[in-house]
Backbone as CSV, one residue per row, in Angstrom:
resi,resn,N_x,N_y,N_z,CA_x,CA_y,CA_z,C_x,C_y,C_z
1,MET,95.476,26.201,11.911,96.758,26.639,11.361,97.450,25.381,10.778
2,SER,97.985,25.566,9.662,98.733,24.454,8.990,100.200,24.411,9.409
3,PHE,100.624,23.198,9.185,102.057,22.963,9.647,102.995,23.571,8.611
4,ASN,104.054,24.243,9.120,105.034,24.892,8.300,106.341,24.397,8.648
5,LEU,106.924,23.552,7.841,108.174,22.824,7.926,109.292,23.814,8.357
6,ASN,109.446,24.900,7.478,110.577,25.763,7.659,110.428,26.578,8.948
7,GLN,109.258,26.934,9.349,109.035,27.559,10.688,109.348,26.625,11.813
8,TRP,108.952,25.287,11.754,109.366,24.404,12.730,110.879,24.334,12.831
9,PHE,111.502,24.216,11.771,113.022,24.024,11.837,113.599,25.391,12.423
10,ALA,113.258,26.435,11.993,113.691,27.781,12.587,113.424,27.798,14.055
11,ASP,112.283,27.358,14.560,112.005,27.429,15.970,112.912,26.497,16.753
12,ASN,113.542,25.461,16.146,114.245,24.491,16.955,115.817,24.529,16.726
13,VAL,116.286,25.496,16.013,117.693,25.736,15.796,117.912,26.877,16.682
14,SER,119.038,26.815,17.551,119.305,27.929,18.431,120.806,28.148,18.527
15,GLU,121.186,29.038,19.426,122.657,29.266,19.575,123.388,28.037,20.159
16,ASP,122.560,27.141,20.794,123.103,25.840,21.207,123.321,24.909,20.179
17,THR,122.925,25.138,18.950,122.931,24.105,17.867,124.375,23.937,17.477
18,LEU,124.925,22.807,17.447,126.264,22.504,16.898,126.141,21.983,15.438
19,PHE,125.077,21.341,15.142,124.969,20.793,13.773,123.396,20.680,13.479
20,TYR,123.000,20.943,12.281,121.682,20.681,11.860,121.598,20.174,10.405
21,TYR,120.556,19.476,10.100,120.381,18.994,8.768,118.867,18.970,8.476
22,LYS,118.530,19.320,7.288,117.144,19.217,6.864,117.226,18.787,5.324
23,GLY,116.560,17.802,4.929,116.513,17.383,3.475,116.285,15.968,3.333
24,CYS,116.548,15.508,2.058,116.471,14.092,1.740,117.469,13.245,2.420
25,VAL,117.076,12.107,2.954,118.064,11.193,3.697,118.196,9.946,2.888
26,GLY,119.421,9.873,2.171,119.819,8.705,1.572,121.009,8.039,2.164
27,SER,121.424,6.930,1.754,122.577,6.255,2.343,123.806,7.021,2.456
28,LYS,124.221,7.822,1.433,125.458,8.679,1.433,125.156,9.734,2.558
29,LYS,124.045,10.332,2.558,123.753,11.298,3.481,123.793,10.945,4.941
30,VAL,123.452,9.686,5.201,123.568,9.135,6.533,125.120,9.142,6.987
31,THR,125.898,8.649,6.133,127.348,8.595,6.452,127.892,10.105,6.583
32,ASP,127.554,10.987,5.757,127.959,12.339,5.851,127.598,12.926,7.241
33,ILE,126.356,12.827,7.543,125.873,13.448,8.859,126.685,12.871,9.942
34,LEU,126.803,11.559,10.040,127.622,10.992,11.260,128.978,11.492,11.221
35,GLU,129.661,11.459,10.089,131.091,11.987,10.012,131.235,13.433,10.398
36,LYS,130.253,14.392,9.956,130.320,15.713,10.384,130.063,15.851,11.950
37,ILE,129.158,15.175,12.422,128.975,15.305,13.933,130.116,14.729,14.695
38,GLU,130.779,13.613,14.294,131.923,13.048,14.921,133.016,14.098,14.860
39,THR,133.331,14.810,13.756,134.309,15.800,13.583,133.980,17.031,14.536
40,ILE,132.769,17.424,14.743,132.392,18.522,15.552,132.683,18.203,16.990
41,MET,132.351,16.908,17.401,132.636,16.497,18.788,134.071,16.432,19.069
42,GLU,134.897,15.988,18.204,136.291,15.955,18.377,136.808,17.334,18.475
43,GLU,136.375,18.382,17.712,136.845,19.642,17.689,136.423,20.352,18.969
44,LYS,135.210,20.063,19.556,134.771,20.615,20.726,135.194,19.890,21.989
45,ASN,136.060,18.926,21.722,136.682,18.212,22.921,135.716,17.424,23.674
46,PHE,134.739,16.791,23.212,133.779,15.960,23.849,134.574,14.739,24.383
47,PRO,134.457,14.363,25.653,135.094,13.200,26.190,134.818,11.919,25.263
48,LEU,135.752,11.067,25.155,135.610,9.796,24.353,134.329,9.063,24.610
49,LYS,134.210,8.728,25.960,133.031,7.964,26.326,131.704,8.663,25.889
50,GLU,131.613,10.005,26.061,130.404,10.746,25.677,130.202,10.709,24.186
51,ARG,131.260,10.853,23.437,131.217,10.784,21.972,130.666,9.472,21.481
52,LYS,131.175,8.312,22.100,130.652,7.038,21.655,129.126,6.917,22.036
53,LYS,128.746,7.402,23.170,127.347,7.251,23.561,126.511,8.117,22.530
54,ILE,127.002,9.351,22.277,126.238,10.206,21.364,126.154,9.597,19.927
55,LEU,127.295,9.076,19.438,127.362,8.447,18.142,126.369,7.295,18.027
56,ASN,126.383,6.485,19.021,125.519,5.294,19.043,124.033,5.726,18.864
57,ILE,123.561,6.838,19.689,122.313,7.184,19.547,121.992,7.899,18.188
58,LEU,122.947,8.634,17.628,122.735,9.247,16.440,122.663,8.299,15.370
59,ILE,123.400,7.196,15.419,123.249,6.118,14.453,121.768,5.634,14.314
60,GLU,121.279,5.377,15.503,119.874,4.882,15.597,118.910,5.898,14.978
61,LEU,119.142,7.154,15.398,118.259,8.239,14.870,118.244,8.419,13.322
62,VAL,119.542,8.524,12.883,119.748,8.644,11.441,119.186,7.493,10.656
63,GLN,119.424,6.327,11.113,118.988,5.034,10.476,117.380,5.151,10.497
64,ASN,116.853,5.644,11.601,115.280,5.743,11.603,114.888,6.716,10.605
65,LEU,115.521,7.807,10.365,115.187,8.673,9.310,115.275,8.079,7.976
66,TYR,116.367,7.255,7.729,116.629,6.654,6.485,115.486,5.629,6.145
67,HIS,115.366,4.640,7.105,114.505,3.470,6.874,113.007,3.747,7.089
68,HIS,112.642,4.675,7.952,111.225,4.797,8.315,110.528,6.126,7.866
69,GLY,111.345,7.024,7.377,110.758,8.269,6.980,109.770,8.071,5.670
70,GLU,108.679,8.725,5.652,107.800,8.504,4.575,108.114,9.663,3.563
71,LYS,107.876,9.315,2.283,108.028,10.310,1.185,106.803,11.304,1.368
72,PHE,107.117,12.493,1.256,106.173,13.629,1.481,106.380,14.656,0.375
73,GLU,105.169,15.295,0.097,105.325,16.316,-1.014,105.968,17.611,-0.523
74,ILE,107.157,17.822,-1.092,107.941,19.073,-0.697,108.243,19.743,-2.022
75,GLU,107.879,20.987,-2.168,108.145,21.685,-3.342,107.725,21.057,-4.602
76,ASP,106.459,20.595,-4.591,105.869,19.879,-5.766,106.471,18.544,-6.198
77,ALA,107.157,17.872,-5.329,107.781,16.508,-5.562,107.763,15.759,-4.283
78,PHE,107.658,14.435,-4.401,107.604,13.586,-3.255,109.062,13.251,-3.023
79,LYS,109.379,13.506,-1.696,110.753,13.197,-1.275,110.822,12.594,0.110
80,SER,111.814,11.726,0.279,112.200,11.191,1.690,112.755,12.335,2.419
81,TYR,112.076,12.818,3.571,112.707,14.052,4.298,113.026,13.690,5.631
82,GLY,114.050,14.212,6.075,114.407,14.042,7.489,115.124,15.281,8.086
83,SER,115.038,15.456,9.345,115.591,16.535,10.072,116.433,16.127,11.136
84,LEU,117.547,16.693,11.517,118.317,16.375,12.687,118.950,17.619,13.235
85,ILE,118.839,17.816,14.505,119.313,18.996,15.231,120.127,18.444,16.464
86,PHE,121.336,18.937,16.522,122.205,18.394,17.625,122.648,19.617,18.382
87,ASN,122.168,19.645,19.750,122.322,20.902,20.538,123.150,20.455,21.851
88,LYS,123.974,21.370,22.253,124.690,21.205,23.506,124.766,22.502,24.293
89,ASN,124.372,22.398,25.480,124.520,23.555,26.463,125.068,23.099,27.794
90,GLU,124.930,23.904,28.815,125.389,23.501,30.120,124.440,22.372,30.836
91,GLU,123.317,22.252,30.328,122.433,21.226,30.774,122.689,19.802,30.238
92,GLY,123.376,19.829,29.003,123.717,18.514,28.451,123.481,18.594,26.919
93,VAL,123.278,17.346,26.378,123.007,17.201,24.933,121.555,16.883,24.657
94,LYS,121.063,17.484,23.594,119.687,17.295,23.073,119.856,17.088,21.613
95,ILE,119.238,15.908,21.145,119.212,15.565,19.718,117.779,15.471,19.378
96,ILE,117.443,16.199,18.379,116.081,16.185,17.840,116.123,15.625,16.427
97,SER,115.282,14.643,16.157,115.158,14.133,14.843,113.614,14.220,14.456
98,ALA,113.422,14.359,13.170,112.043,14.460,12.723,111.841,14.016,11.330
99,ASN,110.726,13.364,10.990,110.357,12.845,9.784,108.850,12.797,9.587
100,PHE,108.382,12.639,8.276,107.097,12.441,8.014,106.653,10.852,8.303
101,ILE,105.477,10.670,8.785,104.891,9.371,9.052,103.521,9.254,8.796
102,LYS,103.088,8.098,8.259,101.576,7.915,8.122,100.823,7.690,9.405
103,ILE,99.652,8.127,9.527,98.913,8.063,10.767,98.848,6.648,11.318
104,GLU,98.724,5.575,10.536,98.680,4.138,11.037,99.975,3.650,11.597
105,LYS,101.149,4.207,11.219,102.436,3.941,11.752,102.684,4.729,13.017
106,LEU,102.154,5.961,13.084,102.396,6.895,14.182,101.886,6.265,15.435
107,LYS,100.673,5.625,15.406,100.086,5.009,16.714,100.967,3.884,17.155
108,ILE,101.364,3.009,16.247,102.165,1.850,16.582,103.412,2.425,17.287
109,PHE,104.159,3.338,16.590,105.457,3.897,16.966,105.283,4.570,18.402
110,THR,104.259,5.435,18.473,104.158,6.146,19.794,103.754,5.220,20.941
111,ASP,103.019,4.188,20.701,102.555,3.132,21.677,103.868,2.486,22.188
112,TYR,104.695,2.130,21.175,105.943,1.349,21.576,106.860,2.272,22.370
113,ILE,107.011,3.461,22.127,107.785,4.395,22.820,107.156,4.532,24.170
114,ASP,105.891,4.754,24.348,105.292,4.860,25.590,105.527,3.656,26.490
115,HIS,105.312,2.508,25.849,105.517,1.173,26.632,106.946,1.205,27.069
116,THR,107.935,1.373,26.121,109.300,1.258,26.482,109.791,2.258,27.518
117,ASN,109.219,3.523,27.387,109.585,4.512,28.405,108.971,4.167,29.764
118,SER,108.045,3.447,29.838,107.464,2.986,31.230,108.261,1.976,31.857
119,LEU,109.260,1.388,31.276,109.940,0.273,31.866,111.216,0.740,32.725
120,GLY,111.477,0.060,33.766,112.699,0.242,34.551,113.879,-0.248,33.895
121,ALA,115.120,-0.129,34.406,116.344,-0.682,33.898,116.343,-2.215,33.628
122,GLU,115.903,-2.949,34.673,115.844,-4.330,34.485,114.814,-4.853,33.421
123,GLU,113.737,-4.217,33.499,112.631,-4.535,32.550,113.140,-4.239,31.046
124,LEU,113.930,-3.083,30.912,114.403,-2.767,29.562,115.476,-3.889,29.099
125,LYS,116.274,-4.202,30.008,117.298,-5.295,29.726,116.648,-6.513,29.312
126,THR,115.535,-6.937,30.003,114.679,-8.184,29.635,114.149,-8.007,28.246
127,LEU,113.473,-6.820,27.994,112.909,-6.597,26.738,113.965,-6.618,25.621
128,TYR,115.136,-5.985,25.935,116.205,-6.045,24.824,116.517,-7.405,24.516
129,ARG,116.742,-8.319,25.448,116.999,-9.691,25.231,115.922,-10.536,24.486
130,LYS,114.777,-10.161,24.920,113.536,-10.790,24.157,113.474,-10.343,22.752
131,VAL,113.631,-9.089,22.491,113.595,-8.566,21.173,114.747,-9.248,20.209
132,LEU,115.905,-9.251,20.922,117.151,-9.759,20.297,117.004,-11.159,19.854
133,SER,116.325,-11.943,20.714,116.168,-13.487,20.434,114.957,-13.664,19.613
134,ASN,114.075,-12.693,19.486,112.773,-12.886,18.771,112.993,-13.119,17.318
135,ARG,113.929,-12.292,16.836,114.275,-12.346,15.310,112.971,-11.941,14.426
136,HIS,112.179,-11.178,15.027,110.999,-10.643,14.279,111.256,-9.271,13.787
137,PHE,111.237,-9.007,12.553,111.598,-7.764,12.008,110.457,-7.116,11.174
138,SER,110.347,-5.791,11.176,109.232,-5.168,10.304,109.803,-5.295,8.809
139,GLU,108.802,-4.905,7.957,109.229,-4.908,6.482,110.421,-4.078,6.186
140,LYS,110.711,-3.028,7.002,111.911,-2.198,6.746,113.177,-2.650,7.531
141,GLY,112.965,-3.817,8.231,114.220,-4.380,8.902,114.325,-4.015,10.386
142,GLY,113.452,-3.242,10.926,113.463,-2.869,12.316,112.941,-3.850,13.295
143,GLY,113.428,-4.003,14.453,113.003,-4.960,15.371,112.556,-4.404,16.739
144,GLY,112.800,-3.005,16.886,112.519,-2.325,18.054,113.699,-2.006,18.972
145,LEU,114.831,-2.706,18.548,115.995,-2.358,19.477,116.481,-0.985,19.590
146,GLY,116.368,-0.295,18.456,116.870,1.091,18.466,116.271,1.901,19.615
147,ILE,114.886,1.918,19.755,114.259,2.617,20.838,114.811,2.154,22.219
148,ILE,114.951,0.892,22.383,115.418,0.441,23.719,116.770,0.889,23.914
149,ASN,117.703,0.806,22.898,119.079,1.256,23.038,119.224,2.724,23.339
150,MET,118.409,3.618,22.783,118.385,4.976,22.945,118.032,5.313,24.399
151,ILE,117.013,4.691,24.987,116.645,4.961,26.327,117.716,4.309,27.300
152,ARG,118.254,3.242,26.974,119.282,2.721,27.902,120.532,3.522,27.839
153,ARG,121.000,3.913,26.714,122.297,4.604,26.655,122.114,6.110,27.062
154,SER,121.010,6.700,26.793,120.872,8.101,27.221,120.559,8.233,28.769
155,GLY,119.942,7.151,29.297,119.498,7.265,30.667,118.312,7.973,30.961
156,ASN,117.605,8.325,29.846,116.322,9.168,29.962,115.339,8.566,29.023
157,LYS,114.062,9.044,29.406,112.976,8.606,28.535,113.039,9.468,27.242
158,LEU,112.502,8.857,26.149,112.375,9.506,24.945,111.218,10.520,24.893
159,LYS,111.337,11.569,24.362,110.218,12.461,24.163,109.747,12.569,22.678
160,TYR,108.466,12.663,22.506,108.105,12.868,21.029,106.880,13.725,21.036
161,CYS,106.596,14.297,19.848,105.339,14.944,19.490,105.251,14.828,18.021
162,SER,103.896,15.013,17.543,103.614,14.974,16.217,102.685,16.124,15.899
163,LYS,102.829,16.528,14.629,102.045,17.623,14.016,101.353,17.089,12.778
164,ARG,100.115,17.256,12.700,99.378,16.821,11.438,99.783,17.831,10.287
165,THR,99.994,17.096,9.182,100.399,17.860,7.924,99.290,17.763,6.933
166,LYS,99.377,16.989,5.865,98.359,16.815,4.897,97.687,15.514,5.014
167,GLY,96.380,15.307,4.836,95.716,14.225,4.828,96.045,13.264,6.090
168,ASP,96.446,12.008,5.902,96.729,11.098,7.081,98.261,11.142,7.370
169,ASN,98.863,12.139,7.124,100.375,12.362,7.355,100.660,13.232,8.597
170,PHE,101.742,12.856,9.258,102.064,13.576,10.418,103.547,13.902,10.332
171,PHE,104.011,14.957,10.991,105.457,15.144,11.195,105.836,14.810,12.636
172,LEU,106.626,13.723,12.750,107.055,13.129,14.012,108.323,13.695,14.453
173,VAL,108.364,14.204,15.704,109.640,14.777,16.261,109.916,13.890,17.510
174,LEU,111.151,13.461,17.395,111.696,12.552,18.532,112.869,13.233,19.141
175,THR,112.911,13.367,20.505,113.925,14.084,21.199,114.589,13.135,22.178
176,VAL,115.985,13.162,22.099,116.712,12.445,23.148,117.686,13.451,23.873
177,LYS,117.560,13.367,25.190,118.428,14.189,26.057,119.333,13.343,26.963
178,PHE,120.477,13.911,27.168,121.518,13.245,28.063,122.515,14.259,28.412
């Protein structure tokens, strides 16, 4: 069975969804998404401390979509695509981000998440300081701090899954709960 982007999106938007976006992710869109979610949280009376935590994680996720999403063929054109779903219910907040990724980057990314998820609070703190002082960045400017920050701020392990699309491409889904 082949991957269907529209079906995946429909399956993940629910009555708990406060905001969703799917489409091209450019620098203006990053700002628009963050501003819209901030407004929604203010209107829904999220406590200030919770809003700050959520926005911090959203910044990481949306920047990941912008910087690390692969261009993929959508409607006969190659586009940078990202998806973000912001849910809230009585259990808490769940943010789902998704983008296309090449197979060679998928393994590196998921191995890093698995390693980082396996660490305790003190080990995360040590890794954070090590990465911060390392000054080693990928070709797209990332150093691995975003994953560490999301785990530390959410207080939970990150969840991910991937679905094969065309050729050596995958659709990577990253979920943060708190």
